[in-house]
N, C-alpha and C positions, 0 to 999 in steps of 0.2 A: 687535319683531323677529320675523319669521315663521320658524317652524321646523317642518319636516315631521315628523309623528308616524310611528311605526313600529308594526307589529303584533307581537303576542307569538309565540313559537315555536309555540304551539298552533295559532294561525290560519295561520301559514306552513306547518305540517305538512299542512293541508288544501288547500294550493295547490301545494306542491312535494312530490312523492310519493316518499319514501324510507322504507325500513324496515331494521331490523337483519338482517344475514345470519346464518342459523342453521346454515350448513354447518359441519361439524366442523373443517375447515381454518381457518376464520375464528375459531373459538372453542377454542383448545387448552386442555386442562385438566390438572391434576396427577393423575398416575396411577402406581401401582407398575409397575415394569418392570425387566427384567434388563439391567444395564449392565456393560460392561467398563471397569474403572477405568483412568484415565490420569493423568499428572503432567507438569508442565512442568519442564524441567531446562536446564542450560547446555551440553548437548552440541551438536554441529553440527546434529543433526536438530531439537533444541529440545523434544522430548517423549519420553515412554517409557510403556510399559504396566506397571502395577503390580498385582500380586496377581490373584486369581481374580475372576470376575464376581460382582456383588452385586445384591441387590434394592434398587433405588433409587426415589426419588420425583422424577420429572421431567415436563416438559411432553409431552403426547400429543395428537394424533398427531405423528410425527416430521416435521421439516422436509424438503421435497423436496431431493433430490440429483441431480446434482453441483452444487457451488457455485463460482462464479467471482467473488464479491464481494470487495472489498478495502477496507481502512480509508482514510478521508479525514477528516483532522482539521484544526483551525485551524492547528496547527504546520506541517503539510504545505502548506496554502494559503499561509502566510507565506513559506516557503522557496521554493515554486514561483513565486510572484508577486513575490518580492523585497520583502516588506513588513516593517515593524518596529513596535515599540511606541512610536513617537514621540508625545510629549505625552500619555502615558497617566496618568490619575489614576482611582482607584476611584470610580465614579459612584454614590455613596450616595444614597438617596432623601432629599430635604430635608424632614425633619419640621418643621412650623411651630412657632413659639413658642407655648407653652401646650398643646401636644398631650398631653404627659405628665400635666399637672395635670388636663386635661379627662378623660383616660382614667381616672385615679384617682377622680375625682368620679363617673363612670359606674359603675365597679366597686364603689364603696363604697355609693352611695345609690340607684342606678337599675339594679340588676342583675337585676331580677325575671324578665325573659325571656331572660337570657343564660346560664343554668345548665341543663344537662341533669339530669333527675331520676332517671336510672338510675345504679346504683352504678358508679363509675369512669368515667362518661360525662360529659365536661367541657362539651360543647356549644360555646359561643363565649367563655365567661369566660376560659379559659386562653389562647386565641388573642389576645385583647385584652391580657391580662397580658404576653404575650411581646413585643408591639409596644412596650412601655414601656422595654425594654432598649436598650443601645447595642451596635452590632456593627461591628467593624473587623478587618482582616486584613493580613498582610504583602503588600505589592504584588507582590514577586517571587514569593512562593508562589502567589498568586492567578493571576498571569500564567502560571506554569508549569502550573497546573491547567487553565486555560482552553485552553492549547495542546493538551491531550489530548482536548478535546471534539470528538466526532463529530456534526455536525449532521444527518446522515442517520439515525443510530440514536438520537440524543439520549442518549448515554452518554459517560462518561469512559473512555479506553482506557489501561490500565496494563499493565505487562509481565505481571502475574499474572492479567489478565482485565478484564472490563468492570464498571463501577459506574455508578450514576446516582442521582438524587434521585427517590424513589418517592412514590406517594400515601401509603403507610404512613409514610414519613419525615415528610411534611408534617403528618400527624396526630400522630405521636408527639413530634416536636420542636417543632411550632408550634401544635398544638391545633386545626388546621383540620378541620371535619367532612368526611368523605369521602362519606357517604351523605346524601341529602336531596333536596329538590326541585331541578328544573333551574335553574341560575343563568343569567340572561340580562339583559343591559343593553339597555333600550329605553325609549322615551318614548311612552306611550299617547296616543290622541287626547284633546283637551281635554274633549269631551263625556263621555267615560268616567270622568273624574275627579270628576264630581258626586257628593258623599257619599251622597245619597239613593239612588243606583243600587246602592250596596253592592258595587262592583267593586274598589275600592282603598281603603286607609286614608284617613280623612277629612282627615288633615293632609298628604297627599302633594301636593295642589294648592298648599298654602302653601309646601312645600319647593321646588317647581318655580318658583313666583313669586319666592321669595327668590333662587334661582339666577339667574333672569333679571335681577333688580335688581342683583346683584353682578357680573354678567358684564361683562368688558371685552374687546372683540374676540371675543365668543362663547366666552370662557374665564373660569373662576373659579379663582384661585390658592388653594393650600392656606392660605396666611397670611390671605388675605381672608376665607375661610370660617371659619377658627378665630377670627379677631378678631370677626366678626359674632355668632357663636353662643356664644362662651365668654369671650374676653378682655375684652369690654366689659361682661360681667355682673358685678354686685357679689356678693361672697361674704357670707353663704351664699346659694346659689342656691335659689330656691323657685318653685313653680308653683301657679297657682290651679285649673288643670284638668288632667285626665289627658292631654288632647290636647296641651297645651303640653309636658308632660313627655315624651310619646312623640316629639314633633317634635325636642326637644332630644337625645334618645337617637339618633334616626334620623340627625340631622345628624352626630353623632360617628361612627356606623357608616359613613356615606358617606365620611367622611375616612379612617377606618381601612381601608376596602376599597380606596381609591385609593392610599394611601401605604404599605400594608403587605401586603395580601392579593393583589389583582389589579392589578399596577403596569403602567402604560402611558400614553403620550401626555403625558409630562412631569408637572410638579408642579401638576396641575390636577384639580379635581373634575369627573369625567365626568357629564354630565347623566343618562345612562341608568342610572347606579348608584343614583339616588334611589329608584327603584321597589323595588329589592332592599333598600335600607336601611330603607324605610318598613315593609315586611313583617317584616324582622328585628326591628324595634322592637316588634312585636306578638308575637314569639315563633316566627315561622315559620322552620323550619330548611331551609337550602339547602346543597347540596353545593358547598363552597367550595374544597376541595383540587384538583379537576380544573382549574377555570379558573385557579387560582393557579399550578399547575404548568405549564399551557399558556402563561401570560404569561412565566414564567421560561424555558421552552424557546424561546419566540419571541424573547425578548431575546438569548439565547445564539446563536440563528440569525442575528440581525442583526449581532452582533459577529463571528461566525465567517466571514461571507460578504461583508463589505464590501470592495470592490476597492481602496479607499484605505488602509485599515488598521483593525485591531480597535479602536483608540482614537479613530477619527475621529468617530463619531456623537456622542460626549459626551452620552449619553442616560441618565438615571437608570433603573435597572432593579433588580429585587428581589435585589440581591446579598446582602441579609441572610439569605435562605434558603440561599445557597451557603455563607456563613460559618457559619451554624448547622449545616449538613451537615458542614462541615470539622471543627467541634468534636466531632461525633459519630463520624466515620469516620477522622479523621487523629489520630495519637497525638502528643502533646507539641508542639503548634503554638501554644498559648495559655498565657499566664501566669495569675497569680492575679487575683481579682476586684478591680477598681479601688476606690479609697477613696471616690470620689464617687458610687458607684452606690447610690442610695437608692431602693429599690422598696418598695411597700406589701407587707404580709404577705398571702400567698396564702390567701384564705379562700373555700373552696368547700364548700357544704353536703353534697354527695354524692360528691365526688371528692377522695380524699387524694393521689392521684398527679397532679402537675402537669406540664404540658409542659416540655421541657427548654430548647431553644435555648441550650443548656447553662447554664441557670438564672441569670438570663437575661442572657446573656453579660457585657457591660461588662468584658471581660478584655483585658489588654495582649497583642497578638500578638507572638510571638517573631520576631526578625529573621532573614531569610534573604537570602543573596546569590543571584543568578541560577543560578550553578553548584550551590550548596547546595540550592536549591529543586528543581532537576531531579534531583539525586542522591537527594533525599528520596523522590520518587515512584518511583524505581527500586528502592527497598528494600522488599521485600514486607511485612516486619513493621511498617512504619509505617502500613499501611492495614488497617482492620478490615473484616470481612465483615458482621457483625451486632452492632451495639453495644447492643442492648436485648433483653430477654427476651420470649418469646411466651407464656409461661404465663399472664400476666395478661390475655390476650385471650380465653381459653377460659371458657365459661359466661356471657359477657355478650354478648347478641345484637347490640348495636350495634357492639361492638368486633370480634366475629367477622365481621360483615358488612363492616366496614372492611377487614379482612384479605382477605376474599374478593374485594372489588372491586379491591384493590391488586395482586392477582396476575393480573388480567385484561389480556390484550393488546387494545389498541383505540386509539381516538382521543380526545384531550382537547379538548372544544369550548369556545370562548370567543366567545359572541355579543356583539359590541360595537356596539350601536346608540346613536346620539346625535343631536346637532343637525345634524351635517354628513353623516355617513356611517352606513351600516348594513352591517356586514360580519361574516363568520364566520372566525375563526382556529382552525384545528384542527391540533394537533401530535400526532405518533405517540407512543405509550407502549408500551415493549417490556420488560415484566418478565421475559419469557422469556430475555432476554439477560443478566439479572443474577439468575438463580435462586438463587444461593448467598446473596444478601442476605436471602432468605426461608427459608434453611436447607434448600433443595431442592438436588437434584443438577443440575449444569449439562450440558445436551446441546446439540447444534447448534441455534442459534436459527433462526427464520424470517427470510426477507428483510424488510428494514424497510418499514414502511408509508410512503406519501408524505405530506408535509405539505400543508395546504390553506389558501389565503388568498383568499377569494372574497367578492364583493359581489352576485353574481347568484343564488346558490343558498344563501342563509342558512338556509333551512329544513332543510338536511341536518344541522344541529346537533341537531335534535330526534331524529333517528335515531341519531346518535352517542351522545346521552345515554341513549336507550333501550338501546342495546347495552352501554354501560358499566355501567349500574345495573340490569340485568336481574335477575330473581329467581335466587337461587342454586340450583344443582343439587347433588344429594347427593354426587356425586364431587368437588365443589369444596370440601367441608367438611374439607379436610386441613390442619390447623394443626399444624406440627411441634413436637415437644418442644424445650425449650431446650437439652437435651443433644445434640441432633442437629446435625451440621455437614455441609453439602453437600460433595459430591465432584465431580471432573471425570470425564466419560466420555472414553475414549481417542479416540473419534471427534471430540469437541470439541477436545481438545488438538492433534490433527493439523490440524483446520480453523483453529484460532486462530493457530498459528504461521505459516500461509500468509496468513491475513487481516491480521495486524498487521505483516507484513514491510515494506510501503511506509512505514509510520510509523516503524518501528524504524530504517530507513535514514537518517532525518533527525534522529534524536536527537542525534548529535554536533553538528550545526549549530545546534540549539536550545539546547544546554547553555550557550553563551556569553551567553545572555540576549536576543539579537536586539533590542537597543535601537534600532538604526537598520537600515533595510532596504537591500537591494542596490540597489533603484531609489530615487532621491531622493524625499523626501516632497513637495517642491514639484512634481516632475514627475508624481507620481501624482495629486496634488490637481488639477493643471491638466488632466489627462487625464480624470478621473472626477468632477470637481466637479458636472457637470450630471446625474449619475446618483445623486442622494441616495436615491431610492426604488429600491434594487437588488432589493427583493422586491416584485413587482407582483402584483396580483390576477389571478385566472384563473377560467375556468369549469370545472365538473365534467367530468371525462373518464373513460374506461373504467378507468384504473388506480386511480381512487378507490373503485371498487366492490369492496372487499375485505371490510371488516367491515360495510358496509351495501350495499344494492342498491336498484334502482328497483322501484317497485310496478307491476305489470302494469296496463295501461289498463283492462281489464275489472274490476279490483279497486279502482279509485279510490273508488267510492261506499262500498264496505265499509270502506276505510281511513278515510274521512271519518267514517263512522258510529262506528267504533271510537274514534277520537280524541275525537269529540264526547261519546260516552257516558262515557268515562273522565274527561273534564274536567268535565262537568256536575255529577257527584256531588260532586266536591271544590269546585266553584264554589258550589254550594248550601251546603255546610258553611262555606265562607269567609264567605258572606253572613250567616250566623247569628252568626259571630264579629264581623263589622263592625257588625252591628246594635247590639251592646252598646256600641260606642264612639260611637254617634250622640249619646248623652248626654255632655256634656263633664264631668259630675261622676260618671261611672260608676266604680265601684270597680275596683281593680286585679284582674285575673283572669289566670289562666294559660290560654293557648290550648289547647283540648282537642285531643287527637290525632284525626286523621281517617284512616279506614281506606281503604287502596287497594282499589278495587272488584275483584271477581273477574274473571278474564279472560272476555271475552264471545266467543261464537262468531264467527269471522271467516273470511275467505277462505283462510286458511292456518293449520293447527294449529301449525306450527312458528313462524309469525309471532306467534301469540298468546303463545307462551312467551317470545319475545324482546321483543315489544312491551309485554307486561304487566309492565314493570319496576316497581321500587319507587317510581318517580317519574314515571310517565306522567301522573299527575294533578298539579295545580299545588300540592299541599300534602302534606307528609309529617310523620308524628308523630316526636317525639324518639326514641322506641324503635321500631325497625322490626319487632320481633318479632311484634306484632299483625298487621301487614300480611302477613308471610310466612305466618303460620299461617292467616290468613283465606284466602289464595289456595290454600294446601295442603289445608285441612280443610273448605272449603265444600262442602256436599252438596246434592243435589236430593232433596227429600222430598215425597211426595204429601200433599195437603191438600184440604179441601173446596173444590171448584171454585165453589161458590156463596157461600163466605165471603170476606170481604175479607182480603187479605194484609197483614201488619203491616210497617210501615217499619222499616228497620234504622238509621235516623238518630236522633240524640239532639237534641232541640230545646234550644237554648241561648238563652234570652231573659232580659230584665231581670226578668220576673215570677217566675222560679224562686226559690223560697224557700231551697233548698239552695245554698251557695256554689258558684261555678263550678269552683273548684279541686278540690273533693271532692264526689262524688255517690254515692248508693247505688242500684244497679240491682237490681231484684227479678227474679231468674231462677228460674222455677219456684217451689219451696218454699224457696229459699235466698237470703238477702240477701248480696250481694257488694259490698264497698267497693272502688271503682275510683278509682285516681289517674289524672288525665289524662295523666301522663307515663309511666304503666305500661301494660300490655296492656289494651286496651279491650274486646276481643272474645275470650271464652274459646273454646278449640277445641271444635267440635261433632262428635259422632260419631253417625251415624244409628242405629247398632245399640244405642246406650245410652239412647235416648230412648223412654220408655214411651208408651203410647197416651194415658194420662191427661194427660201433659204437652203433647200436641199441641193440646189445646183451649185452652191458655193462651197469651196473647200473648207472654209473655216467653220461652217455649220456642221459638217460631218467629220471634222478632223479627229474627233475623239470617239467616234462610233465605229466599232470593229465588228464586222460581220464575216471575217475571213473563214469562220468555221462553217458557213452555210453556202450551199452550192448555188442557190438562186434566190430571187426575192420572194417567191412564193413560199419556199421553205422558211426563209427568215421571218416572213409574216406569220406563218403558222406557229412557229416557236414563240414569237413575241405575243401572239394572241393567246397561246396556251399559258404563258406566264403572266398575262394581264398587264403587259408593259406597252401595248400598242393600241391606238384608237380603233374602234370597231369599224374600220373601213378596209376595203380590199385593194391594196396597192398593185396587185397583179391583174386586177380587172379594169379594163379600159372602156368605160361607157362612151357612147357617141356624144360628143360635145362639139359645138361649133365655136372654136376659140379663135379670135382674130390674132393673126400672127403666129399661129401654132405651126411649128416646123415639121410636124409628123413624127417626132421622136417619142420615146417612151415616157409616159406620165406615171411617176411612181406612186402618187397618191391621188385619190379622187379629186376632180375639179370642183368648182363651186356647186354644180348641180348635184354632184355626189355628196358634198358636205352638207347640202340642205336636207338630205334624208335624215330622219331621226336616228339616233344611236340605237344599238341593239337593246339596251336597257329600257329605252323609251318606247319601244314598239308595243302595240296592243291590237287586238282583233278588230276593234271598230275602225282604227286608222287604216288597216290593210283592206278591210271590206269596203270602206268608202273609196279607197284608191282603185280597187277593182271595178267598182260600179261606175267610175268615171269613164271607163272604156265603153260602157253601154249608152252613155249620153253623148250625142254629137255636140262638139264644141266649135264655136266660131273662132277662126284664126284671123286676127287683124291682118289686113293687107300690107301694112307697113311694118310687120314684125321684124325685129332685128335677127339676122341670121337665116331668114326664111328664103329658101331657094325657089323662086317663082318660075314655073315653066312657061314657055311661050304658048300663048293661047291661040289656037287655030281652030277654024270651024270643024275640021275633021277629027280633031283630037278630043272633043268633048265626049263623044260617044265612047271612044276608047277609054277615056278617063272614067266614065261611069261604069263601064264593064270591069275595069281594073279595081275600082273602088268596091264594087259588089264582091269581087273575088277576095279583096282584102277583108271586107266585112265578114264573109263566110269563114275565112282562115282564122280571123281573130275570134269569131264566135265559137269556132271549133276548139281553139286553144283555150278559151275561157269557160268552156262547157264544164259545169260541175266544180269549177274552181272556187275554193274558199280558203280560209286562213290555214286550215290543216293541210290541204293538198298543196298549198303554196310552199310548204316546207319540204315537199318531195323533190329530190334532185332531178328526177326524170321530167317532171312538169316544168321545173326551172330550165332545164336544157331545151325543152320544147319551145318555151317562150323565147329563149335566147336565140335558137335557130330561126324562129319566125322573125325576130327583130333584125337579124343579120340579112335575111332575104329581102326585106322591104327596101325599096329604093328611096332616095332622098330628093328626087327631082320633082315630086308632087308634094305640095305644101301640106295637104290634108293627111297624106300618108306619113309625112315627116312628124307631124304631131303624134300619130299613133306610135311611130317608131320610138320617139322620145319617151312616151309613157310606158312602152314595153321595156325599154332599158331601165327605167326607174323601177318597174315591177320586178325585173330580174334582180336588180340590186337589192330590193327589199326581200326577195326570196332568199338570196344568199345571206343577208343579215339574219333572216329567220332561221336558216340552217345553222349559222354560227351560234345563234342564241339557243336553238334546240340542242346543238352539240354541247354547248357550255352547260345548259341545264342538265342534260343527261350525265355529263361528267361530274358536275357538282352533286347530282343525285346519287350517282354511284359512290362518289367519295363520301357523302354524308351517310349513305347506307353502310359503307365499309366502316366508317367511324362508329356508327351506331352499333354495328355488329361487333366491332372490336370492344366498344364500351360494354356491350351486353356480355361478350365473352369474358371481359375483365371482371365484370360484376359476378358472373358465374364462377370465375376462378376465385374471386375474393370470397364468394359465398362458400365455395368448396373449402377454401383455406380456413374460413371461419368455422365451418362444420368440423373440419379436421382438427382445428385448434380446440374447439369445444370438446371433441372426443378425446383429444390428448389431455385437455384439462381434467376431463372426467376420469380418464385413466390415471393421471397423475394424482388426483384426489383419492382414488381408490387405493393406489399404491401407498399414498401418504397415510391413509387410515390403517392399512395393513402394517406399515412400518411403525405407526404410533402404537398399535396394539402389540406388535412384537417388542417395541421398546418398553411398553408397560409390563408385559410378561417377563421380559428379561430383567426389568428393574425389580420386580417382585422376587424372581429367582435370585437375583443378586443380593437382595436384602436378606432372604432366607439363608443363602450361603454365607453371608456376612455374619449372621447370628451363630450359625453352626461353627464357623471359623473362630468366633470369639469364645464359644464354649470349649472348643478343642484347645484353644490357647490357655484358658483357665485350668482345664484338666492337666494340660502339659505342665503348667506352673505348679499345680498341686503335687503331681507325681515327682516333679523335680525336687520339691521341698522334702517329700518323703525320702527320696534317694539320698538327699543331703543328710537328713537326720540318721538314716541307717548307717551311712558312712561314718558319721561321728560316733554312733554307738559301737560300731564294729571296731573303731579305733580304740575306744575305751576298753572293750573286751580284750583286744589284742594286748593292750598295756597291762591289764589285770592278769592275763594269762602269762605274760612275760614275767611279771612280778611273782606270780604263784610258782612258776617253773623255777625261777631263781631261788626262792625260799625252799622249794622242794629239794632242789639240788644241794642247798646248804644243809638241809635237815638230813638228807641221805648221806652226805659227807660226814656229818657229825655222828650219825648212826653207825656208819661204817667204822669210824674211829672208836666209838664206844664198843661196838661189836668186836672189834679187833682187840681192845683192852680186855673185854670179858672173856674172849677166847683165850687170851694169854693167861688170864687168871684161872680160867677153867683148866687149862693145860697144867698149870702149876699145882692146882688142887688134885688133879688126877694123878699126877706124879707123886704127890705127897701121900695120897691114899694108897697108891701101890707100894710105896716104901714106908708105910707107917710103922711097921714093926722094927724096921732097921733104924728108925730115928730114935735116938735115946730120949728118954724122958727128961 
């Protein structure tokens, strides 16, 4: 089956050029500042100011104002879209059969590389131990908690403030290391897996081949993996070679990573995890908490933003971390330990404090109804701010660094490369929003960082890692006492009430449980079933450049050189480790700590500070204290340009007679026993190293001056940085040293060291020194080192003439010389030329020569001091000008703001007047409208009455017409009868005569 390989982040960083952003706004720090105290209350306003201002500990610089951001939670999304919790079941990760027994086997019999050897530093042992427990929660309580999740800020929103699962939480409750090498999932090319190349562990190829054999449809289930490596093995498990044992342990670590630490892509072993698992089996420490928290945040984002419903995905996610967090921060939500919870005894050689996951859960969750669950989160006393003490963090370098990294605002990268895709998931991490969880004071937080889901710019993960794990600054070393409890600033309370108002408005609708949505589930499913991937990948855009930035095109070569240099040193150290494992019967050894190289000069001094993190190289020691001290204390010291410089590396080969776990390093005259899990490199101070030690290899074994061409350049750079004593290693004064072989003296001898330092020079001292030349001084005849010429009668006159010439030359050289002229390089060169021309065969001239040499040395000291003063003056002037410019800018900004405020007020008054005028017109129009309505009603009544009257008239007319018709008909009948009678009468009259009587 053909599968495309992927490159490591180191190689991608040389192709996709991003670097950490060193701007202050991108790196807020904890600093003391005056704050006005505030408090949330139940008044209509929702907050109040309490007490006087206090000196607080909060994030600095302050977030920009004004703010218009508003809360957006899963609950609001459900109410707005008419969603419900239909078909919801808690999606626990399906641990395979045999996982617990396999984990116990590894912890009991194969834990050699799983324990940190610094006091109270657990390393990975406790994290594996926590994965053996069982974790369950009340469904109603979990649903109510998820409805408070804000996917933009990755925090829970409660009435009393924000909370979240922090990096420190994952370390304290789950034992996951926060500091370490960059965690990345990828599959290297096949040719790089050849063991003889010493690029990867020799059993990694076997692991990948096993994965290929077990894959069905390019996926390997948890159960299939566990059956192959553990369930089919007969007890007791034994191995004939170290390679077999390491592969056995690496296979378990791969399963542990996929089902407990970095959960994603279903119940399958991700192929890219095998590289990380193989290195961990050899003891390499990776930073696991950031990708683990990223996978959790990403899962919550998928749940919170699905258009069909939060339960539709039915995807296993690291809910055990949420349950462990609930056990720490929520009071009285779990019962007693279950009777069937059988865990092995926690046995750690160096750590008595074990991770909690509240030890380690298997507790029956208390039952909650939907209404009771929502009411639970509305009661402030049910939620804790800081469930563990911070005093046990102090004094332990690894734990202190864990705390420092945990309070940094940044992005959590998860590079997930495998058989099908290579992508980078980066979730924002906002400890500034939950400052009280770290016992700091809560101020208005920064706007949230955007999440990233990309397949085009995976290399940006390298810059995210550099930014997150950068070396600590002095002002970041603020670990609060356990007695300290953070407070709210009044500005934050005012902002919070406005921010949470949209979510507060939907609380009553959520309180009923929302079991069924307003829109039917079938309708939603039919409408959105084609959009399963509602989170799509995208390319990097401008809004992503907040904590990282693009490297300028002209600096690409320097960036490549920097990444290559920092990687090669660790790569060489890894090769020495892997060489040991080429022999299948090699003894068990502990991986020695490797030192992060000192920051190299690059295109940007600020970039060096950020890019030189504790993990820019691919390997980190268990205890990072040696790394930090190496970066802080490395000095540049002059040495013989003709001699070879000594390597700072330690060769680890099979021929070493001393066991690899313990070695003795001979440093100068002192033997130091060094444990590979403790500090490997002692701090070096240039001012405390004597000249005699510079000739030994052990004294300069860790001082690297390969970047400088000669000792003069090395000294100048060291003097510029303030890391070298104020002496001139490239200046060789005349000194009569017994047994001196004529070689190069890298530092001044005793006579030079007797000269005061630059900071101690003053005009009186120099003046008195110059005046000594004008006073003849007696030279003891038995002075040590004095070369006495053979006194002959004829030589005295010659000596006198020569001494006169010397007096004139010295007088001419000292003519007009004072402390100001002594700083002139030309006068210094004149004095130096004169001292070089004077012979050493005359004792009195020798004294003059020695004093001239001292005067030249003082002159050079004065030149250095003058140069330093001028540089400091220019720097201070530049700083003052910058401050003045900034003040002018601020004044301009204030003036502009005042003008804008004035303009806004004028516009507001205009709008108020317009609103008043419109209100009057509206009132007048309303009255007219009411009158028209009344008139309309009156006319309507009239029309109705007229219609009734018209109907009556029509009825009367019909009746009259009918009666008229009847009368007309009767009249016609009567007329007809009368006509008939009349006709009879007429006929009778006509014939009356003929009618007989």
